[in-house]
C-alpha angles and dihedrals in degrees: 000000000000116000107229095199094053091053096056117122124226088251091055115154120199098208112122123019120206134172111233133197094280090061096246128119112249127186128231118204126233113288108226104180093176093052092102093251104141094200094055091042094052093045091048090051091047093052093048097044099041112142096216142007094265092056092044092052091049092049092046089052091051091049091048091052092049092049092048090049089055091058102032140041099235130166120218091255091063098060097071089052097051098033100034098105122187117240110278094015107154089210089069092055090047091051091051090050092049094048092048090049092049093054095036090239108177099153109225124173116250111263113257116226115245113251113233117198116236104233094176092063117114117232115269119250116262117251141084097274098022091250100118091098088060095048094123092054090048090054090053092050092048092049092050092050092048090052092051094049092056 
């Protein structure tokens, strides 16, 4: 079992406590999206603008790993142990709730612009390709091509 206290960094922040898959309480640092950190900003944006639940879960997991790495000195082998939840584990649902609350992720669809009809538009010419208005110019082009092919 990994000792949470021994893995703490010097810059450890005791902000948000969460129980992970190993049964211990771990701490997430403060999420300052406007701090100028491009990684946090991009992960925050990814969580909020995810197209579906699968993407959102993946992005939330990535954000959780980054936040844990800010507070703890963890090797890549440790993450599956502390984040490998069993199916139906209520701790996983609690972690998702905490991460969504930290980033303010209330997924809302992007607003669609209102379509305004263009009343000033002239009617389109009749014809399959809309070329009937240019029929005289088409006749000239055809006659030139026929003269060249002779």
